[in-house]
C-alpha positions in Angstrom: 82.5 222.5 95.5 79.8 224.9 94.4 78.5 224.9 90.8 80.1 228.3 90.3 83.5 227.0 91.2 83.0 223.9 89.1 82.3 226.1 86.1 85.3 228.2 86.9 87.6 225.1 87.0 86.2 223.8 83.7 86.5 227.3 82.1 90.2 227.6 83.2 90.9 224.2 81.8 89.5 225.3 78.4 91.6 228.4 78.6 94.7 226.3 79.4 94.0 224.0 76.4 94.3 227.0 74.1 97.8 227.7 75.5 98.9 224.2 76.1 102.7 223.8 76.2 104.1 221.2 73.9 106.2 219.1 76.3 103.5 218.4 78.7 104.0 214.6 78.9 107.1 212.6 79.9 107.7 212.0 76.2 106.5 214.3 73.5 104.2 212.5 71.1 104.9 212.9 67.4 101.7 214.9 66.8 102.8 217.5 69.3 106.3 217.7 67.8 104.5 218.9 64.6 102.8 221.6 66.6 105.9 222.8 68.5 105.6 226.6 68.8 108.4 228.6 67.2 108.4 231.7 69.4 107.0 232.8 72.7 103.8 234.8 72.5 104.4 238.5 73.1 102.9 240.4 76.0 100.3 242.8 74.7 101.6 245.5 77.0 105.2 245.2 75.8 106.7 246.7 72.6 107.5 244.5 69.6 110.9 243.3 70.8 112.1 242.2 67.4 111.6 245.7 66.2 113.1 247.2 69.3 116.2 245.0 69.0 117.1 244.4 65.4 118.8 241.1 64.6 122.4 241.0 63.5 124.6 238.2 62.2 128.3 237.3 62.5 129.9 234.9 60.1 131.5 232.1 62.1 133.3 228.8 61.0 131.1 225.8 60.7 133.9 223.5 61.9 136.4 224.6 64.6 138.0 221.2 65.0 139.6 219.9 61.8 141.7 217.5 63.8 138.7 215.6 65.2 137.3 212.6 63.3 134.0 213.3 64.9 133.3 216.0 62.3 134.5 214.3 59.2 134.0 215.1 56.4 135.2 218.6 57.6 134.0 221.9 56.3 135.9 225.2 55.6 132.6 227.1 55.3 131.0 229.7 57.5 127.4 230.4 58.7 125.5 233.4 60.1 125.3 233.3 63.9 122.4 235.6 65.0 122.6 238.0 67.9 120.8 241.0 69.3 122.1 243.8 71.6 121.0 246.8 73.5 123.2 249.8 74.5 120.4 251.4 76.4 122.4 251.2 79.7 125.9 251.2 78.3 128.4 253.7 79.7 132.0 253.9 78.7 134.0 251.3 80.6 131.0 249.0 81.1 131.1 245.2 80.6 129.5 243.1 77.9 126.6 241.0 79.4 125.7 238.1 77.2 122.8 235.7 77.6 123.4 232.4 75.7 120.0 231.4 74.3 120.5 227.7 74.4 118.2 225.2 72.7 115.7 227.6 71.2 115.4 230.5 68.9 117.1 233.6 70.4 113.9 235.5 69.8 112.4 233.7 72.8 115.1 235.2 75.0 114.5 238.9 74.0 112.3 239.5 77.0 115.3 239.0 79.3 117.0 241.9 77.4 114.0 244.1 77.8 113.3 243.5 81.5 115.0 240.3 82.7 118.4 239.4 84.0 120.3 241.0 81.1 118.4 244.2 81.6 119.2 244.1 85.4 122.9 243.4 85.1 123.4 245.9 82.2 121.6 248.6 84.2 123.6 247.8 87.4 127.0 247.9 85.6 126.6 250.3 82.7 126.9 247.3 80.4 126.0 246.3 76.9 123.3 243.6 76.8 123.5 240.8 74.3 121.4 237.8 73.3 123.4 235.2 71.4 121.7 232.4 69.4 123.1 228.8 69.4 124.0 227.0 66.2 121.2 225.0 64.6 118.5 227.0 66.4 116.4 230.0 65.2 118.1 231.1 61.9 121.6 230.1 62.9 121.9 227.1 60.6 125.3 226.0 59.2 123.7 223.5 56.9 120.8 223.2 54.4 119.0 220.3 56.0 118.9 218.3 59.2 120.0 214.8 58.2 122.0 212.9 60.7 125.1 213.7 58.6 124.3 217.4 58.5 123.8 217.4 62.3 127.4 216.2 62.9 128.4 219.8 63.6 125.8 220.1 66.3 127.8 219.5 69.5 128.3 221.6 72.6 132.0 221.7 71.8 131.4 223.4 68.5 128.9 225.8 69.9 131.3 226.8 72.7 133.9 227.6 70.1 131.4 229.7 68.2 130.9 231.8 71.3 134.6 232.3 71.8 134.9 233.3 68.2 132.0 235.7 68.5 133.5 237.4 71.5 136.8 237.9 69.7 135.4 239.1 66.4 132.1 240.9 66.9 131.9 244.7 66.4 128.8 246.4 67.9 128.3 249.0 65.2 126.8 251.9 67.1 128.9 251.6 70.2 132.0 253.8 70.1 134.2 251.6 72.2 136.5 248.6 72.0 134.5 245.8 73.6 136.8 243.0 72.8 137.6 240.7 75.7 141.0 242.4 76.1 139.4 245.8 76.6 136.1 245.0 78.5 135.0 242.2 80.8 132.6 239.7 79.3 130.0 238.3 81.7 128.0 235.3 80.5 124.6 234.1 81.7 122.6 231.0 80.8 119.7 229.0 82.1 119.3 225.2 82.0 121.3 223.7 79.1 122.6 227.3 78.5 123.5 227.4 82.2 125.8 224.5 81.8 127.0 226.0 78.5 128.2 229.2 80.1 129.8 227.3 83.0 131.8 225.3 80.4 132.7 228.6 78.6 134.3 229.9 81.8 136.3 226.8 82.3 137.4 226.3 78.7 137.9 229.9 77.7 138.9 231.8 80.8 140.9 234.3 78.8 137.8 235.4 76.9 135.0 235.2 79.5 135.7 237.0 82.8 132.7 235.6 84.6 129.6 233.5 84.2 126.3 232.8 85.9 125.1 229.3 85.5 121.4 229.3 86.4 119.8 225.8 86.7 122.8 224.7 84.8 122.7 221.0 84.1 126.4 220.4 84.2 126.1 216.7 84.8 124.8 214.8 81.8 122.7 211.7 82.9 121.4 209.1 80.5 118.5 207.7 82.5 117.3 210.8 84.3 114.6 209.3 86.5 115.6 211.9 89.1 113.7 214.5 87.1 110.6 213.7 89.1 112.3 213.7 92.5 112.0 217.4 93.3 108.4 217.2 92.4 107.9 214.2 94.7 109.6 216.0 97.5 108.4 219.6 97.1 105.1 219.2 95.3 101.8 219.6 97.2 101.5 216.5 99.4 98.0 215.5 98.5 98.7 215.9 94.8 101.9 213.8 95.0 100.3 211.1 97.1 97.3 210.9 94.8 99.5 210.7 91.7 101.6 207.9 93.2 98.4 206.0 94.0 97.2 206.5 90.4 100.5 205.2 89.0 100.3 202.1 91.3 96.9 201.3 89.8 98.1 201.8 86.2 101.3 199.8 86.7 99.5 197.2 88.8 97.5 196.4 85.6 100.0 197.1 82.8 103.0 195.5 84.5 101.6 193.0 87.1 99.0 191.7 84.7 100.6 192.0 81.2 99.1 188.9 79.9 95.5 190.0 80.8 94.7 191.7 77.5 91.0 192.1 78.5 91.9 193.9 81.7 94.3 196.3 79.9 91.6 197.0 77.3 89.1 197.8 80.1 91.6 200.2 81.6 92.1 202.1 78.4 88.3 202.1 77.7 87.7 203.5 81.2 90.1 206.4 80.5 88.4 207.0 77.1 91.5 205.9 75.3 90.5 202.5 73.8 92.3 203.1 70.5 95.8 203.8 71.9 97.6 200.6 70.8 100.7 200.7 72.9 100.6 200.6 76.7 103.6 203.0 77.1 101.9 205.5 74.8 98.7 205.2 76.9 100.7 205.7 80.2 102.5 208.6 78.7 99.2 210.4 78.0 98.4 210.1 81.6 101.6 211.8 82.7 100.4 215.1 81.3 99.4 216.7 84.6 102.4 216.1 86.8 104.9 217.2 84.2 103.5 220.7 84.3 105.6 221.4 87.4 108.6 222.7 85.4 106.4 225.4 83.8 105.6 227.1 87.1 107.0 230.6 87.5 106.7 233.4 90.1 105.5 235.8 87.5 101.8 235.3 86.7 102.4 236.4 83.1 105.0 233.7 82.6 103.6 231.0 84.8 102.1 227.8 83.2 99.1 227.1 85.4 98.6 223.5 84.2 100.2 221.8 87.2 97.9 223.7 89.5 94.8 222.8 87.5 95.9 219.1 87.6 96.3 219.1 91.3 93.1 220.9 92.0 91.2 218.4 89.9 92.6 215.2 91.4 92.7 216.3 95.1 89.1 217.6 95.5 86.7 215.3 97.3 83.8 216.4 95.0 83.0 215.1 91.5 84.0 217.7 89.0 82.9 215.8 85.9 79.4 214.4 86.4 79.7 212.4 83.1 82.3 210.2 84.8 79.9 208.9 87.4 78.9 206.0 85.1 82.5 204.8 85.3 82.5 204.4 89.1 82.0 200.7 89.2 84.6 200.1 86.5 87.2 202.3 88.3 86.5 200.5 91.6 87.0 197.1 89.8 90.3 198.3 88.2 91.6 199.5 91.5 90.8 196.1 93.0 92.3 194.2 90.1 95.5 196.2 90.4 96.0 194.9 93.9 94.6 197.9 95.6 96.4 201.2 95.7 95.0 203.3 98.5 98.1 203.0 100.7 98.8 205.4 103.4 97.6 208.4 101.5 94.0 207.3 101.4 91.6 205.8 103.9 90.4 203.2 101.4 90.0 202.5 97.7 86.7 204.2 97.6 88.3 207.5 98.3 90.7 206.9 95.5 87.8 206.1 93.2 86.4 209.6 93.5 89.7 211.1 92.7 90.3 208.8 89.8 87.0 209.8 88.3 88.1 213.4 88.4 91.4 212.3 86.8 89.6 210.6 84.0 87.6 213.8 83.5 90.8 215.8 83.5 92.5 213.5 80.9 89.4 213.8 78.8 89.3 217.6 78.9 93.0 218.1 78.3 93.8 215.2 75.9 91.0 213.0 74.7 88.5 215.7 73.7 91.1 217.9 71.9 92.2 214.9 69.9 88.6 214.1 69.0 88.0 217.7 67.9 90.9 217.4 65.5 89.0 215.8 62.6 90.9 213.1 60.8 93.2 212.2 63.7 93.0 208.8 65.4 94.0 208.4 69.0 97.2 206.6 67.9 98.0 209.6 65.7 97.4 212.0 68.5 99.3 210.2 71.2 101.9 207.8 69.8 105.6 208.2 70.2 106.1 205.9 67.2 106.1 207.2 63.6 109.2 206.4 61.7 107.9 208.2 58.6 107.6 211.5 60.5 111.0 211.1 62.2 112.6 210.6 58.7 111.8 214.2 57.7 115.0 216.2 57.7 114.2 219.7 56.2 115.0 222.8 58.2 111.4 223.1 59.3 111.8 220.1 61.5 113.2 222.2 64.4 112.5 219.5 66.9 115.4 217.5 65.5 118.1 219.8 66.9 117.7 219.2 70.7 116.7 215.6 70.2 120.0 215.0 68.4 121.9 216.7 71.2 120.3 214.6 73.9 120.5 211.4 71.9 124.2 211.8 71.1 125.6 213.4 74.2 123.3 214.7 76.9 120.8 211.9 77.7 118.2 213.1 80.2 115.6 210.5 79.2 113.0 211.0 81.9 111.8 207.6 82.9 109.5 206.1 85.5 111.3 202.7 85.3 114.6 204.1 86.6 113.1 205.0 90.0 114.5 202.7 92.8 112.0 200.0 94.0 111.5 201.8 97.3 110.3 205.0 95.6 106.7 205.1 94.1 107.2 207.0 90.8 105.1 209.9 89.6 104.9 208.4 86.1 104.4 204.9 85.0 107.4 202.5 84.9 106.3 201.5 81.4 107.9 204.8 80.5 111.4 203.3 80.2 114.6 203.7 78.3 113.3 201.6 75.4 110.4 204.0 75.0 112.0 207.3 75.7 114.8 206.5 73.2 112.5 205.6 70.3 113.2 209.0 68.8 116.9 208.4 68.8 116.6 205.2 66.8 113.9 206.3 64.4 115.1 209.9 63.8 118.9 209.4 63.9 119.6 205.6 63.7 121.2 205.9 67.1 121.0 202.6 69.0 123.5 203.2 71.8 123.2 205.3 75.0 124.3 208.9 74.9 128.0 209.6 75.3 127.5 211.6 78.5 131.2 211.5 79.2 131.7 213.9 76.3 129.9 216.5 78.5 130.9 215.4 82.0 134.6 215.8 81.1 134.0 219.6 81.6 133.4 219.1 85.3 130.0 217.7 85.9 128.7 218.0 89.5 132.1 219.3 90.6 132.6 222.1 88.1 134.2 225.1 89.7 136.1 228.1 88.7 136.8 231.6 89.9 133.9 234.0 89.0 131.6 231.1 88.1 128.3 231.5 89.9 126.1 228.4 90.4 122.4 229.4 90.9 119.7 226.8 91.2 116.1 226.3 92.2 115.3 224.3 95.3 112.3 222.6 93.7 113.7 222.5 90.1 113.2 219.1 88.4 116.6 219.6 86.9 118.3 220.2 90.2 119.6 216.6 90.4 121.7 217.3 87.3 123.3 220.5 88.7 126.1 221.1 91.3 123.2 221.4 93.9 122.2 217.8 93.4 121.7 215.6 96.4 124.7 213.5 95.5 127.0 216.6 94.9 129.3 218.1 97.5 128.1 221.1 99.5 130.0 224.4 99.0 130.3 227.7 100.7 129.0 230.7 98.7 131.5 233.5 98.2 131.7 236.6 95.9 134.4 234.8 94.0 132.3 231.6 93.5 128.7 232.2 94.4 126.7 229.1 95.2 123.0 230.0 95.6 119.9 227.9 96.0 116.6 229.9 95.5 114.1 228.8 98.1 111.0 227.3 96.5 112.1 228.1 93.0 111.8 225.9 89.9 113.6 226.4 86.7 116.0 229.4 86.4 113.6 231.7 88.2 116.2 234.5 88.4 116.2 234.9 84.6 112.9 236.7 84.1 112.1 240.0 85.8 109.8 243.0 86.0 110.3 246.6 85.2 110.5 249.0 88.2 106.9 250.2 87.7 105.7 246.5 87.6 107.0 245.4 90.9 104.7 244.9 93.9 105.2 244.0 97.5 104.9 240.3 96.5 106.5 240.3 93.0 109.2 239.3 92.6 109.0 237.0 95.7 111.6 237.7 98.2 113.9 234.7 97.5 114.0 235.7 93.8 114.5 239.4 94.5 117.3 238.6 97.0 119.0 236.4 94.5 118.8 238.9 91.7 120.2 241.6 94.0 123.1 239.3 95.0 123.8 238.7 91.3 124.0 242.4 90.6 126.3 242.8 93.6 128.8 240.1 92.7 128.8 241.1 89.0 129.7 244.6 90.0 132.5 243.2 92.2 133.7 241.1 89.3 133.8 244.1 86.9 135.6 246.2 89.5 138.2 243.4 89.9 138.7 243.3 86.1 139.6 247.0 86.0 141.7 246.7 89.1 143.8 244.0 87.4 143.9 246.0 84.2 145.3 249.0 86.0 147.9 246.9 87.6 149.0 245.5 84.2 149.2 249.0 82.8 
């Protein structure tokens, strides 16, 4: 590698550090929970979307299920559910296209109203575009704090009922038309958790919602979701995957095969410049920060998180990118030997792995160790631990991290472990990242000591969920694919206009959701698989809308 390219790599890493996504390790350390961003940065070339689309609120019941003991003590109160809409493409007789925002502030979904999937579907059908926030996210809070007791109303069941109530009671003030579900077809869209959410809406409230598109919809709740890493292992760049597996064999060869050798473990941490990280699982979690960048990949360069590419470029080159690590060569070679050797089929010998591991150490230093050191007053434990009962005990509304954590601790699961991988599969993260470690937040934040009640979610259909005018759209390389109806263990299906079943070639997480304005498209963007999928979505939604009016005419 030339010195010019080396400088470029290091420069790009510095740029990435400034934009580092929060959930970049298998488990989010407490320090990063504190720094969780509240909104997506706006594109400098786009208008201020919060000014373009003013927020509105509808008063909805806090508790829809007074007969369920799950929500006792019950509430007769209401809370403001926030939403946004655009009538820019609305024409009389058009549908209502609603994007459910899921586990984030609805503000973060406004780009999809401006030029993403909502824009595309509304334009294609003469529809009204809507973004609807989920209870307990953004400003849609039904409570004054986030204690475990106050969080009892945060269930998917209650949020689904919110959405039905919204559809049956909202009035879009400047639209001179009756847009109730009896007078206009409502088409729902969601991605990831929200993708499962809209699939459930279609099944539970078919009289309200005429159709739904579940994109990367995780309809099967899974407690130990070790399968998160499987699409990365299968579809990731071969050299990067093989090297990462070799790295993990070294780390686990020491931490798990030699657990009583405290001196060897201490030498391992010192070599990675992390001598003051007390717990082995916290240490291993820091090292997972490269491979977990896969989910952030996107076809649009303005949306794409480049961290996975930087990681792979660093660990697969045969040249030393970080000269300062040369002094660690002997130590790295000794650690590889002590671990039992890890070269395997992917490397000719352990010396080849040594070169790559030196670059890995440099990468970890640049992306984790150095930023921690620059944060004056923070120890390595404070930067990287997943243990801080005092922090987890905070329950004011500013602790926005509590909402989704409560949902996955109580019902959804999805604890992403290395330990769950079968023995014949070399994991991409350490097996020290196990259920005990990934559920620490459940115990310390909510006093939940049992596994998630995934059956509360899977009763809606799980892998087999199916309904007329319910589209299942997934990414071939999505780490969440194994929790969708496209999972390896799920049944195969034919794709029809009535029940589309689409797998986007090479795509990661709900790649059909974001889009480009007509003057932004190029010969390569969106890529053909995404463009084809979005065109198919427009076609079948038009067909669904036409069917709604045909049936309405028959009833008349």
